[in-house]
N, C-alpha and C positions, 0 to 999 in steps of 0.2 A: 720383467718391469720392476721398478724400484718399490721396495716395501721394507718395513723395519718393525721390530718389536720395541715399543716405547717403554720407558720406565713406569708409565701409568698402567702397564699390563696389557695394553691392546696392540694388536698387530695392525699396522696402518699401511695402506696402499697410497702412493703419491706419485705425482709427475712434476718434472721441472722442465720448463721451456724458456728459450730466449736468453737475453743478456742485458745487463744493466743493473740498476738498483733492485734489491729483492722485494717481491710483492707476493703476499699470501692471500689467496682468495678462499673465503669460507662460505659454502653454499647453505641453502635453507633446508627445511624439514624434508627428510626422506630422499634428498637428492644427492647424487654422487658427483664426483669431480667433473664428469663429462658435460654436466649442465652448463659449465662455464666456457664451453668451446668457443662461442662467439666473442667472448672477452679475451680469452687467451690469444686468439688470432690477431686481435687489435693491439694488445699490450706487449706481446713478446718481442717486438722490434726495439722497444725501449726499456723493458724491464725483464728481470729474471722472474718468471711467473711460476709460483708453486700452487698446485691444486691437489686436493686429497679427498679420499672418502672418509668422512667422519664416522665414528663408531655407529654401527647400525645401518650403514649404507655400503653398497658396492663390495669391494674386495677386502674391506677392513673387518675387524671383529664385530660380530653381532651379539652383544651381551644379552642374555636371556631375561634379566630382571629390569623392567622399565624404570624402576625407581633409582637405578644406578646411573641413569642418564640425567644429568643436570647441566646447566650452562657452565658451572664451575668445572665439572669433569671434562666437558667438551673443550673448554678453554685450556685446561691443563694438557690435554692431548695435543692441541695446537702448539702450545709452548714447547712441549717435548719434541715435536717435529722440527720447530725452528732451531732448537738447540742441537738436535741430531744433524741438521744440515749446516750448522755453523753460520747462520745467516743474519742473526739479529744485530741491530734493530732492523725490522722490516716494515714496509708499508703493508697495511692490512685493510682488506675490503670484505665486508660481510653483508649478506643479504638475508633478511627475515631471521630465522633461527641463527643463521650465520652472523647477523648483526648483533644479536644478543650474546652469542659466543664471543664476538669481538669486544663487546663491552667488558665482559669478564676477563678477557685476555689482557686488555690494557690496564685494567684495575688490579689484577693479580700478578701480572708480569710486566710492569711498565718499562723495564729496561729492554724488552724485546720488541717494542713497538715504536716506529718512527712517526707514522701518521695513521689515522684510522678513518675509514668510511663506513657509515652505518646506513644501509639502504633498507627501506621498508621496515623500520625499527620501532621498538617500544621499550619502555623502561620498567614497567611493572604490569603483570598480568591481572587485569581486573575481571569482574564477573562477566561482562560482555565478551571479553576476549576468550575466557575459558569456555563459555557456552558455544562460541564459534568453533573452537577446537573440538568440542564434544560432537558437533554435527559430522565431523570427519572421522572421529575416533570410533563411533558406533560400527560402521561397516568393517573397519580394520579389525576390531575386536572379534567380529563375527567371521573373519577370514575372507571377506568379499572385497578383494583388491580392485576389481573392475569398478564396483560402485564407489569405492574410495576415490579413485582418480577422477571419475566422472563428477562427483560432488566437489572435489578439490578444484577442478577447473572452473567451476562456477564462482569460487572465491578468488582465485588468483588471476584469472584472465578477464579481459574486457568484453563487453557485449559485441564490439567490433570484431574481435578475434573469433568468438563463438559463432556469430551470425554470418560474417563475411569471409572467413578463412577456414571452412570446415576441414579441408584437407590438411592444413597445418595443425588444427586441433587434434585430428586423428593421429598425425605423425608424432605430436607431442605426447599424447597418451600412450601410444605404442612404444615410444622410446623410453618411457618411464617403466613400463611393465612388460608387455609381450615381446618386444624386440630388444630388451635389455638383458644381456647375458649375466649380469650381476645386480638384480633388482634389490631394492630395500626389502628387508624382511618384516613380517608382522611384528616381531619383537622389537626390531629397530625403529619402526614407525611409532609404535606405542611408546617407546623410550623417548623419541623426539617430542612426541606430544606431552609427555611428562615434563620434559625440560621446558617446553613452551609455556605450559600452564603454571610452572613454579618459578619462572623468571622474575626476579625483583632486584634491580640494581639502581632504581630511580634515585634513592637518597644518597647514593655513593658516586653518582656521575660527576659531581662537582670536583672530584679528585682527578679527573682526566686532564692531563696537562700537555698532550701532544696536539698538533693540528688535526682538527676533526671536521669531517663533512657529513651532514645528515641530509638524506633525500627521502622524499615521499612521492607517491603517484596520485594524481588527481582522481583517478578512478580505481584506486586500490581499495577493494572491499574488505580484504582480509586484515590488513593492518592500516586502517584509515589514517590520514595525515595528522589527525589530532594527536596521535601517539608520537609521531616523529617530531612535531612541534614541541611537545612536552620534553622529549629527550634533548632537543636543541636548546631549550631554555635552561636546562640544568648544567650544560657543559660550557665553561668559560671560553669565550672566543670562538665557539663552534660556528660553522657556516651552514646555512640551510638552503636547499634547492628543491623546488617543486617541479616534477615532470608533469606536463599538461597535455591535453588533447585526448582523443578517443582511444588511444592505445596506451595511455599512461597507467597501466594496471600494476598489480603486484609483480607480474613478470614483464615489466617494461624493458628490462634488460634483454628480453627476447623479442617482444612485440615491436619495440622501437630501438633496436640494437644500435643502429648507426648513430642516432642522437645520444643515446645513453653512453655509448663507448666514447664518443668524442668529448662529451662533457667531463666524464670521470678521468679520461686520459689527460685532458688539459689541466685539471685540478692536480693530479699527481705530478705532472710535469713541472708545474709551478712550485710545488712543495719539495721537489727534488733538487732544485737549484742550489 
């Protein structure tokens, strides 16, 4: 399967599917390329879809020092992959940590980005946000990955998902850890947490000059919509969309995939004309 050693020093695993305008998908904290499976299936008929394992996840480099993981370093990795594939400028869609990475990507490498989607996003990590990350960091630091994913599900999923779809919850958790042949490492997750807690692009967002979509979920507990609205207010001409209803969680892309995919695909289709 495709992999490359990037100028940034990391060995990156990636996949390319479909045909059409290039689209780079950047997933969130501790999650590998496979988490985008539902979106790749929806997008590949109209876009050349690139997914990858960010440093610290999957089959890419798991650097041991958490302080080496920053949104800037993650963005430079993504930029190096785009250049390696000769695809720029590309459409970019990032979710959670991936959205913060996307912010830095378009700010640091504006020539590589055609449009940007920022899902479940925030512009600056304040005290509340850092304390929320702390609740998940404690079990990871102790090496208890089972407790980590159990706690994380309470932040990222909806009450509907946990209460009404226990089999899907178990499958989601097993897919992250027990059934994943290439799970995120302790070092990688701690590194992603470091990037999450040190993210601060809020005062630079006004420099983003490409078409931008910001979305939030009505029942996203992990990155509440107040953060997305703040990001939206800082980017000239940005569009904002709120996913609503009992499944509109941090993982709305999974819980309500059909609606999520249809909306984002329509937006990309319009911007690709």
